[in-house]
Backbone as XML, in Angstrom:
<?xml version="1.0"?>
<chain id="A" units="angstrom">
  <residue number="1" name="MET">
    <atom name="N" x="130.879" y="90.804" z="151.656"/>
    <atom name="CA" x="129.979" y="89.939" z="152.361"/>
    <atom name="C" x="130.808" y="88.783" z="152.796"/>
  </residue>
  <residue number="2" name="ILE">
    <atom name="N" x="130.654" y="88.448" z="153.923"/>
    <atom name="CA" x="131.343" y="87.385" z="154.555"/>
    <atom name="C" x="130.526" y="86.066" z="154.238"/>
  </residue>
  <residue number="3" name="ARG">
    <atom name="N" x="131.396" y="84.906" z="154.264"/>
    <atom name="CA" x="130.903" y="83.590" z="153.870"/>
    <atom name="C" x="129.720" y="83.209" z="154.665"/>
  </residue>
  <residue number="4" name="LEU">
    <atom name="N" x="129.733" y="83.544" z="155.928"/>
    <atom name="CA" x="128.629" y="83.185" z="156.803"/>
    <atom name="C" x="127.273" y="83.741" z="156.418"/>
  </residue>
  <residue number="5" name="ARG">
    <atom name="N" x="127.329" y="84.969" z="156.012"/>
    <atom name="CA" x="126.033" y="85.504" z="155.473"/>
    <atom name="C" x="125.642" y="84.849" z="154.002"/>
  </residue>
  <residue number="6" name="HIS">
    <atom name="N" x="126.620" y="84.773" z="153.182"/>
    <atom name="CA" x="126.452" y="83.972" z="151.918"/>
    <atom name="C" x="125.807" y="82.524" z="152.292"/>
  </residue>
  <residue number="7" name="GLU">
    <atom name="N" x="126.293" y="81.822" z="153.155"/>
    <atom name="CA" x="125.729" y="80.494" z="153.396"/>
    <atom name="C" x="124.310" y="80.555" z="153.993"/>
  </residue>
  <residue number="8" name="ARG">
    <atom name="N" x="124.172" y="81.501" z="154.856"/>
    <atom name="CA" x="122.770" y="81.721" z="155.434"/>
    <atom name="C" x="121.825" y="82.132" z="154.365"/>
  </residue>
  <residue number="9" name="GLU">
    <atom name="N" x="122.251" y="83.118" z="153.587"/>
    <atom name="CA" x="121.180" y="83.391" z="152.406"/>
    <atom name="C" x="121.015" y="82.441" z="151.507"/>
  </residue>
  <residue number="10" name="GLN">
    <atom name="N" x="122.079" y="81.471" z="151.160"/>
    <atom name="CA" x="121.772" y="80.446" z="150.251"/>
    <atom name="C" x="120.705" y="79.458" z="150.608"/>
  </residue>
  <residue number="11" name="ARG">
    <atom name="N" x="120.586" y="79.356" z="152.025"/>
    <atom name="CA" x="119.456" y="78.469" z="152.616"/>
    <atom name="C" x="118.294" y="79.306" z="152.866"/>
  </residue>
  <residue number="12" name="LYS">
    <atom name="N" x="118.180" y="80.571" z="152.478"/>
    <atom name="CA" x="117.022" y="81.379" z="152.740"/>
    <atom name="C" x="116.592" y="81.612" z="154.032"/>
  </residue>
  <residue number="13" name="TRP">
    <atom name="N" x="117.469" y="81.390" z="155.094"/>
    <atom name="CA" x="117.222" y="81.619" z="156.370"/>
    <atom name="C" x="117.478" y="83.172" z="156.774"/>
  </residue>
  <residue number="14" name="SER">
    <atom name="N" x="116.680" y="83.428" z="157.731"/>
    <atom name="CA" x="116.908" y="84.815" z="158.466"/>
    <atom name="C" x="117.990" y="84.662" z="159.394"/>
  </residue>
  <residue number="15" name="GLN">
    <atom name="N" x="118.584" y="85.773" z="159.972"/>
    <atom name="CA" x="119.572" y="85.892" z="160.840"/>
    <atom name="C" x="118.945" y="85.114" z="162.146"/>
  </residue>
  <residue number="16" name="ALA">
    <atom name="N" x="117.692" y="85.605" z="162.279"/>
    <atom name="CA" x="117.156" y="85.048" z="163.731"/>
    <atom name="C" x="117.046" y="83.376" z="163.654"/>
  </residue>
  <residue number="17" name="ARG">
    <atom name="N" x="116.631" y="82.958" z="162.550"/>
    <atom name="CA" x="116.651" y="81.460" z="162.390"/>
    <atom name="C" x="117.916" y="80.827" z="162.514"/>
  </residue>
  <residue number="18" name="LEU">
    <atom name="N" x="118.915" y="81.413" z="162.018"/>
    <atom name="CA" x="120.353" y="80.847" z="162.252"/>
    <atom name="C" x="120.775" y="81.031" z="163.684"/>
  </residue>
  <residue number="19" name="ALA">
    <atom name="N" x="120.437" y="82.211" z="164.350"/>
    <atom name="CA" x="120.889" y="82.453" z="165.691"/>
    <atom name="C" x="120.235" y="81.384" z="166.612"/>
  </residue>
  <residue number="20" name="ARG">
    <atom name="N" x="118.883" y="80.972" z="166.251"/>
    <atom name="CA" x="118.208" y="80.014" z="167.079"/>
    <atom name="C" x="118.863" y="78.675" z="166.921"/>
  </residue>
  <residue number="21" name="ARG">
    <atom name="N" x="119.235" y="78.335" z="165.771"/>
    <atom name="CA" x="119.805" y="77.036" z="165.381"/>
    <atom name="C" x="121.105" y="76.900" z="166.078"/>
  </residue>
  <residue number="22" name="ALA">
    <atom name="N" x="121.936" y="77.981" z="166.104"/>
    <atom name="CA" x="123.228" y="77.918" z="166.693"/>
    <atom name="C" x="123.282" y="78.381" z="168.202"/>
  </residue>
  <residue number="23" name="ARG">
    <atom name="N" x="122.170" y="78.722" z="168.688"/>
    <atom name="CA" x="121.935" y="79.134" z="170.221"/>
    <atom name="C" x="123.009" y="80.409" z="170.531"/>
  </residue>
  <residue number="24" name="ILE">
    <atom name="N" x="122.653" y="81.315" z="169.432"/>
    <atom name="CA" x="123.443" y="82.578" z="169.678"/>
    <atom name="C" x="122.390" y="83.685" z="169.725"/>
  </residue>
  <residue number="25" name="SER">
    <atom name="N" x="122.717" y="84.763" z="170.502"/>
    <atom name="CA" x="121.510" y="85.720" z="170.560"/>
    <atom name="C" x="121.391" y="86.474" z="169.140"/>
  </residue>
  <residue number="26" name="ASN">
    <atom name="N" x="120.263" y="87.089" z="168.940"/>
    <atom name="CA" x="120.077" y="87.813" z="167.546"/>
    <atom name="C" x="120.969" y="89.019" z="167.466"/>
  </residue>
  <residue number="27" name="SER">
    <atom name="N" x="121.295" y="89.549" z="168.546"/>
    <atom name="CA" x="122.032" y="90.886" z="168.409"/>
    <atom name="C" x="123.483" y="90.339" z="168.098"/>
  </residue>
  <residue number="28" name="ASP">
    <atom name="N" x="124.014" y="89.301" z="168.732"/>
    <atom name="CA" x="125.401" y="88.757" z="168.519"/>
    <atom name="C" x="125.396" y="88.320" z="167.069"/>
  </residue>
  <residue number="29" name="MET">
    <atom name="N" x="124.372" y="87.634" z="166.497"/>
    <atom name="CA" x="124.309" y="87.247" z="165.200"/>
    <atom name="C" x="124.539" y="88.392" z="164.324"/>
  </residue>
  <residue number="30" name="SER">
    <atom name="N" x="123.779" y="89.423" z="164.442"/>
    <atom name="CA" x="123.859" y="90.683" z="163.529"/>
    <atom name="C" x="125.206" y="91.226" z="163.642"/>
  </residue>
  <residue number="31" name="ARG">
    <atom name="N" x="125.813" y="91.301" z="164.804"/>
    <atom name="CA" x="127.155" y="91.912" z="165.049"/>
    <atom name="C" x="128.252" y="91.131" z="164.316"/>
  </residue>
  <residue number="32" name="ILE">
    <atom name="N" x="128.081" y="89.731" z="164.487"/>
    <atom name="CA" x="129.081" y="88.852" z="163.730"/>
    <atom name="C" x="128.915" y="89.039" z="162.219"/>
  </residue>
  <residue number="33" name="GLU">
    <atom name="N" x="127.763" y="89.005" z="161.757"/>
    <atom name="CA" x="127.599" y="89.088" z="160.273"/>
    <atom name="C" x="128.129" y="90.591" z="159.682"/>
  </residue>
  <residue number="34" name="GLY">
    <atom name="N" x="127.927" y="91.459" z="160.577"/>
    <atom name="CA" x="128.381" y="92.967" z="160.291"/>
    <atom name="C" x="129.878" y="93.163" z="160.416"/>
  </residue>
  <residue number="35" name="GLY">
    <atom name="N" x="130.529" y="92.158" z="161.083"/>
    <atom name="CA" x="131.941" y="92.232" z="161.267"/>
    <atom name="C" x="132.299" y="93.114" z="162.532"/>
  </residue>
  <residue number="36" name="TRP">
    <atom name="N" x="131.341" y="93.445" z="163.385"/>
    <atom name="CA" x="131.519" y="94.036" z="164.606"/>
    <atom name="C" x="131.874" y="93.235" z="165.665"/>
  </residue>
  <residue number="37" name="LEU">
    <atom name="N" x="131.762" y="91.955" z="165.660"/>
    <atom name="CA" x="131.906" y="91.089" z="166.733"/>
    <atom name="C" x="132.628" y="89.681" z="166.123"/>
  </residue>
  <residue number="38" name="ARG">
    <atom name="N" x="133.799" y="89.419" z="166.852"/>
    <atom name="CA" x="134.449" y="88.256" z="166.458"/>
    <atom name="C" x="133.869" y="87.152" z="167.366"/>
  </residue>
  <residue number="39" name="PRO">
    <atom name="N" x="133.216" y="86.062" z="166.820"/>
    <atom name="CA" x="132.546" y="85.128" z="167.796"/>
    <atom name="C" x="133.657" y="84.192" z="168.528"/>
  </residue>
  <residue number="40" name="TYR">
    <atom name="N" x="133.211" y="83.794" z="169.622"/>
    <atom name="CA" x="133.994" y="82.861" z="170.502"/>
    <atom name="C" x="134.179" y="81.560" z="169.662"/>
  </residue>
  <residue number="41" name="PRO">
    <atom name="N" x="135.152" y="80.859" z="169.987"/>
    <atom name="CA" x="135.409" y="79.509" z="169.303"/>
    <atom name="C" x="134.071" y="78.698" z="169.410"/>
  </residue>
  <residue number="42" name="ASN">
    <atom name="N" x="133.537" y="78.497" z="170.560"/>
    <atom name="CA" x="132.281" y="77.792" z="170.691"/>
    <atom name="C" x="131.041" y="78.247" z="169.905"/>
  </residue>
  <residue number="43" name="GLN">
    <atom name="N" x="130.967" y="79.473" z="169.751"/>
    <atom name="CA" x="130.063" y="80.187" z="168.993"/>
    <atom name="C" x="130.219" y="79.752" z="167.519"/>
  </residue>
  <residue number="44" name="LEU">
    <atom name="N" x="131.372" y="79.861" z="167.113"/>
    <atom name="CA" x="131.670" y="79.565" z="165.603"/>
    <atom name="C" x="131.479" y="78.020" z="165.342"/>
  </residue>
  <residue number="45" name="LYS">
    <atom name="N" x="131.731" y="77.161" z="166.302"/>
    <atom name="CA" x="131.560" y="75.776" z="166.107"/>
    <atom name="C" x="130.036" y="75.553" z="165.963"/>
  </residue>
  <residue number="46" name="ARG">
    <atom name="N" x="129.268" y="76.101" z="166.797"/>
    <atom name="CA" x="127.845" y="75.832" z="166.790"/>
    <atom name="C" x="127.276" y="76.560" z="165.409"/>
  </residue>
  <residue number="47" name="LEU">
    <atom name="N" x="127.789" y="77.627" z="165.026"/>
    <atom name="CA" x="127.392" y="78.197" z="163.762"/>
    <atom name="C" x="127.528" y="77.258" z="162.521"/>
  </residue>
  <residue number="48" name="ALA">
    <atom name="N" x="128.854" y="76.742" z="162.620"/>
    <atom name="CA" x="129.253" y="75.717" z="161.528"/>
    <atom name="C" x="128.338" y="74.476" z="161.573"/>
  </residue>
  <residue number="49" name="LYS">
    <atom name="N" x="128.027" y="74.025" z="162.823"/>
    <atom name="CA" x="127.117" y="72.862" z="162.979"/>
    <atom name="C" x="125.672" y="73.117" z="162.479"/>
  </residue>
  <residue number="50" name="ALA">
    <atom name="N" x="125.315" y="74.397" z="162.702"/>
    <atom name="CA" x="123.882" y="74.770" z="162.382"/>
    <atom name="C" x="123.801" y="74.882" z="160.826"/>
  </residue>
  <residue number="51" name="LEU">
    <atom name="N" x="124.859" y="75.056" z="160.144"/>
    <atom name="CA" x="124.860" y="75.324" z="158.682"/>
    <atom name="C" x="125.435" y="74.144" z="157.912"/>
  </residue>
  <residue number="52" name="ASP">
    <atom name="N" x="125.634" y="72.972" z="158.725"/>
    <atom name="CA" x="126.251" y="71.678" z="158.254"/>
    <atom name="C" x="127.604" y="71.891" z="157.403"/>
  </residue>
  <residue number="53" name="TRP">
    <atom name="N" x="128.326" y="72.826" z="158.061"/>
    <atom name="CA" x="129.657" y="73.163" z="157.598"/>
    <atom name="C" x="130.654" y="72.453" z="158.342"/>
  </residue>
  <residue number="54" name="PRO">
    <atom name="N" x="131.792" y="71.925" z="157.812"/>
    <atom name="CA" x="132.783" y="71.218" z="158.561"/>
    <atom name="C" x="133.368" y="72.089" z="159.881"/>
  </residue>
  <residue number="55" name="VAL">
    <atom name="N" x="133.203" y="71.521" z="160.930"/>
    <atom name="CA" x="133.683" y="72.318" z="162.162"/>
    <atom name="C" x="135.144" y="72.590" z="162.033"/>
  </residue>
  <residue number="56" name="GLU">
    <atom name="N" x="135.938" y="71.736" z="161.516"/>
    <atom name="CA" x="137.431" y="71.989" z="161.528"/>
    <atom name="C" x="137.794" y="73.255" z="160.559"/>
  </residue>
  <residue number="57" name="THR">
    <atom name="N" x="136.863" y="73.623" z="159.766"/>
    <atom name="CA" x="137.136" y="74.744" z="158.858"/>
    <atom name="C" x="135.992" y="75.896" z="159.282"/>
  </residue>
  <residue number="58" name="ALA">
    <atom name="N" x="135.587" y="75.948" z="160.309"/>
    <atom name="CA" x="134.701" y="76.920" z="160.700"/>
    <atom name="C" x="135.151" y="78.342" z="160.779"/>
  </residue>
  <residue number="59" name="ASP">
    <atom name="N" x="136.465" y="78.473" z="160.884"/>
    <atom name="CA" x="137.018" y="79.867" z="160.768"/>
    <atom name="C" x="136.841" y="80.417" z="159.331"/>
  </residue>
  <residue number="60" name="GLN">
    <atom name="N" x="136.594" y="79.625" z="158.305"/>
    <atom name="CA" x="136.257" y="80.164" z="156.980"/>
    <atom name="C" x="135.003" y="80.692" z="156.703"/>
  </residue>
  <residue number="61" name="LEU">
    <atom name="N" x="134.134" y="80.455" z="157.667"/>
    <atom name="CA" x="132.913" y="81.194" z="157.546"/>
    <atom name="C" x="132.962" y="82.814" z="157.767"/>
  </residue>
  <residue number="62" name="LEU">
    <atom name="N" x="134.022" y="83.139" z="158.333"/>
    <atom name="CA" x="134.334" y="84.736" z="158.592"/>
    <atom name="C" x="135.135" y="85.338" z="157.393"/>
  </residue>
  <residue number="63" name="VAL">
    <atom name="N" x="135.566" y="84.670" z="156.334"/>
    <atom name="CA" x="136.232" y="85.138" z="155.271"/>
    <atom name="C" x="135.403" y="85.966" z="154.323"/>
  </residue>
  <residue number="64" name="LEU">
    <atom name="N" x="135.973" y="87.088" z="154.073"/>
    <atom name="CA" x="135.257" y="88.064" z="153.078"/>
    <atom name="C" x="135.270" y="87.368" z="151.705"/>
  </residue>
  <residue number="65" name="MET">
    <atom name="N" x="134.057" y="87.410" z="151.093"/>
    <atom name="CA" x="133.775" y="86.927" z="149.526"/>
    <atom name="C" x="133.904" y="88.135" z="148.716"/>
  </residue>
</chain>
């Protein structure tokens, strides 16, 4: 599981809710969490902000746990 999914599930958010908050399509959100899509830097920053994660370490959201 990647940290992004873990952080989302800790908040009890659906993929759709995080996608809305980060202004990312639901399909992209699913593919990012599934490891099928590497997010663009601006998408990664928006995901970090939506999760109240430090933007400067946003790449850590993609680390396997």
